[in-house]
C-alpha positions in Angstrom: 6.8 65.1 311.8 4.5 67.9 313.1 1.4 65.9 312.4 2.9 62.8 314.0 3.9 64.7 317.1 0.5 66.2 317.6 -1.1 62.8 317.1 1.2 61.3 319.7 0.3 64.0 322.3 -3.4 63.5 321.6 -3.1 59.7 322.0 -1.2 60.0 325.3 -3.8 62.5 326.7 -6.8 60.4 325.4 -5.5 57.2 326.9 -4.7 58.9 330.3 -8.1 60.5 330.5 -10.1 57.4 329.8 -8.1 54.6 331.4 -6.6 56.2 334.5 -4.8 53.0 335.4 -1.2 51.8 336.0 0.4 54.8 337.6 4.0 55.1 336.6 7.2 56.2 338.5 5.2 57.2 341.5 8.1 57.2 344.0 10.8 59.7 343.4 13.5 61.0 345.8 12.4 64.4 347.1 16.0 65.3 347.7 16.6 65.6 343.9 13.8 68.1 343.3 13.4 70.0 346.6 16.3 71.7 348.2 16.3 71.0 351.9 12.8 69.6 351.7 11.3 67.7 354.6 8.9 64.7 354.7 7.9 64.4 358.3 4.4 65.6 357.4 3.0 64.8 360.8 4.6 68.1 362.0 2.5 70.2 359.6 -0.7 68.2 359.2 -3.2 67.4 361.9 -6.5 65.4 362.1 -8.4 67.3 364.8 -12.0 66.7 365.6 -13.2 69.8 363.8 -12.4 68.4 360.4 -15.5 66.2 360.1 -18.0 69.1 360.4 -16.0 71.2 357.8 -15.9 68.3 355.3 -19.6 67.7 356.0 -20.3 71.3 354.7 -18.2 70.6 351.6 -20.2 67.5 351.0 -23.5 69.2 351.5 -22.7 72.0 349.0 -21.3 69.6 346.3 -17.7 70.9 346.6 -16.2 67.5 346.3 -15.5 65.3 343.3 -15.0 62.0 345.1 -17.1 58.9 345.1 -20.1 59.1 347.4 -20.4 62.8 347.2 -23.6 63.4 345.1 -26.5 64.8 347.0 -28.2 61.5 347.3 -25.3 60.0 349.2 -25.2 59.9 352.9 -22.3 61.8 354.5 -21.7 59.2 357.1 -21.1 56.7 354.4 -18.7 59.1 352.7 -16.9 59.8 356.0 -16.5 56.2 356.9 -14.6 55.7 353.6 -12.5 58.9 353.4 -12.0 60.2 357.0 -8.4 59.0 357.1 -7.5 61.1 354.0 -8.4 64.5 355.4 -6.0 66.8 357.2 -5.9 70.4 358.5 -2.9 72.7 358.1 -1.8 76.3 357.8 0.4 78.1 355.3 0.8 81.0 357.8 0.6 80.6 361.6 -1.7 83.6 362.0 -4.2 82.5 359.4 -7.2 80.2 359.5 -6.5 76.5 358.8 -7.1 75.0 355.4 -8.1 71.4 354.6 -6.0 68.9 352.7 -7.2 65.8 351.0 -4.7 63.1 349.9 -5.1 59.8 348.2 -7.5 57.8 345.9 -10.8 59.5 345.3 -12.6 57.4 342.7 -13.0 53.6 342.2 -12.1 53.9 338.5 -9.0 56.0 339.0 -5.8 54.4 340.3 -4.0 57.7 340.6 -3.8 59.6 343.9 -4.8 63.2 344.3 -3.8 66.2 346.4 -6.6 68.7 347.0 -6.6 71.9 349.1 -9.8 73.7 350.3 -10.0 77.2 351.7 -13.0 77.4 354.0 -12.7 81.3 354.1 -13.8 81.6 350.5 -17.5 82.3 351.4 -19.8 81.8 348.5 -16.8 81.2 346.2 -15.7 77.7 345.3 -13.6 76.5 348.2 -11.5 74.1 346.3 -8.4 76.2 345.5 -6.0 73.4 344.4 -6.5 69.9 343.0 -4.2 67.7 341.0 -3.1 64.1 340.5 -0.2 63.2 342.6 1.4 62.9 346.1 2.7 65.3 348.6 6.4 65.2 348.0 7.9 67.5 350.6 7.6 70.8 352.5 9.8 73.6 353.7 9.5 76.9 355.4 10.4 80.2 353.7 13.6 81.4 355.3 12.4 85.0 355.5 8.7 84.8 356.2 8.5 81.4 357.8 5.5 80.5 355.6 4.9 76.9 354.7 5.6 75.8 351.2 4.3 72.5 349.9 5.7 70.5 347.0 3.6 67.8 345.2 4.6 65.3 342.5 2.2 64.7 339.7 2.9 61.4 338.0 1.6 59.8 334.8 -0.5 56.7 334.3 -1.2 54.5 331.3 1.3 55.2 328.5 2.2 58.7 329.7 5.6 59.8 330.8 5.1 63.4 331.9 5.8 64.5 335.5 5.4 67.8 337.3 6.8 69.1 340.5 4.4 71.7 341.9 5.5 74.4 344.4 2.5 75.8 346.3 2.5 78.9 348.4 -0.2 81.2 349.8 0.4 84.8 348.8 -2.1 87.6 349.5 -4.8 85.1 350.4 -4.4 83.3 347.0 -2.4 80.2 346.2 0.6 80.7 344.0 1.5 77.6 342.1 4.6 77.1 340.0 5.8 73.8 338.4 8.7 72.1 336.8 8.7 69.2 334.3 10.5 66.0 333.7 9.8 62.7 331.8 10.3 59.1 332.9 8.7 55.7 333.4 9.7 52.7 335.5 7.9 50.1 333.5 10.9 49.2 331.4 9.7 50.6 328.1 11.6 53.9 328.4 15.4 54.2 328.7 16.8 55.8 331.8 18.1 56.9 334.3 15.9 60.0 334.3 17.5 61.7 337.3 20.5 61.0 339.6 20.2 59.6 343.1 21.4 62.9 344.6 22.1 66.4 343.5 24.1 69.4 344.6 22.0 72.6 344.8 23.8 75.8 343.9 23.0 79.5 343.6 25.0 79.7 340.3 23.1 80.1 337.0 24.7 79.3 333.6 23.9 80.4 330.1 24.4 78.3 326.9 26.9 79.5 324.4 25.3 77.4 321.7 22.2 75.5 320.8 22.1 72.3 323.0 20.1 69.1 323.1 18.3 68.2 326.3 17.8 64.5 326.7 15.9 62.6 329.4 18.8 60.2 330.1 22.6 60.6 330.1 23.3 59.1 326.7 22.6 59.7 323.0 19.9 57.1 322.2 18.5 56.8 318.7 16.8 53.4 318.9 13.9 52.2 321.1 14.2 55.1 323.6 10.5 55.0 324.3 8.9 51.8 323.1 6.1 52.3 320.6 6.4 56.1 320.7 9.9 57.5 319.8 13.3 56.1 318.9 15.3 59.0 320.4 15.6 60.1 324.0 15.8 63.8 322.9 13.4 66.0 324.7 14.0 69.2 322.8 16.8 71.7 322.0 17.6 74.9 324.0 18.9 78.0 322.3 22.1 79.9 322.8 21.6 82.1 325.9 19.2 79.8 327.7 19.5 79.9 331.5 19.9 76.8 333.6 21.4 75.3 336.7 23.7 72.3 337.0 22.5 69.8 339.7 24.7 66.8 339.0 27.6 65.8 336.8 28.2 62.2 335.6 31.1 61.5 333.2 30.4 63.7 330.2 26.8 64.5 331.2 25.2 67.1 333.4 21.7 66.8 335.0 20.3 70.3 334.7 17.1 72.3 335.0 16.4 74.9 332.3 14.4 78.0 333.0 14.0 79.6 329.6 15.4 79.6 326.0 13.5 76.5 324.7 13.7 76.1 320.9 10.5 76.6 318.9 10.6 73.2 317.3 8.5 70.1 317.2 9.1 67.5 319.9 7.8 64.0 320.5 7.8 64.8 324.3 6.4 68.3 324.8 4.8 71.3 323.1 7.3 74.1 323.4 4.6 76.8 323.6 3.8 75.6 327.1 7.4 75.6 328.3 8.8 79.0 327.4 9.2 80.0 331.0 8.7 76.7 332.8 11.5 74.7 334.4 12.4 71.5 332.6 14.8 68.8 334.0 17.1 66.7 331.8 20.6 65.8 330.8 23.0 67.7 328.5 26.3 66.6 327.0 29.2 68.5 328.6 30.8 70.8 325.9 32.9 73.2 328.0 31.3 76.2 326.4 29.0 77.3 329.1 29.6 80.4 331.3 28.3 81.5 334.7 25.9 84.4 335.0 
């Protein structure tokens, strides 16, 4: 089983890296993953006339990884293609603006990207964040009023891994945290992967016994993920694991775990990378949980 699991993970990564086609489950409801998140991005992003000269400098010093960005390419040609994908924004009102790139960046890659550039970095590399995905939502910190961005990294090819990234600027450096869930909308993986709406709560819970986390609210042991695994089991969580309940449906709860992952082989993830990372999924209600 261990060898099969590692081969599966390698195959998914290999196919994603080489093909980079057929993005999957791109559109997700931000309300499920971001408490009080907003999507009127025109209120935090601008496209002022100063952006062009700033991007020209990034192009000149090979800071970009888009098409038309090698030194032999003319910047005007690059700008004609990508001008609409560049924005200016601030994490803090009293700081210098940063640049944000959103959208497709290469002809052979059907995935979108979100990239952030800090022009105050001097001789350091100015690209401070870059990942596959879309801008999902934003909010302002209730105490500091700082801007917090949320992005959604989605899979392509035969992949099913998603990440919700939370991006802040703390002490002149970006602080990035992420949570994980699995799902596909191509019909080859049983769902639903998350509810249509959730109820955010301040309450934390702890498991009183080892519990299975599944990616859909049912026990599926056949054809859960076509050509990859029969079961919709993500992995087990140990007694004492901490989690929040976001939604309840019949005998199932949609939850996010924060710790307590079992050290066991999984067809979906490698537990060593998730010991302190949030993971979304469904657990069977057993009436043995307690509030912290």
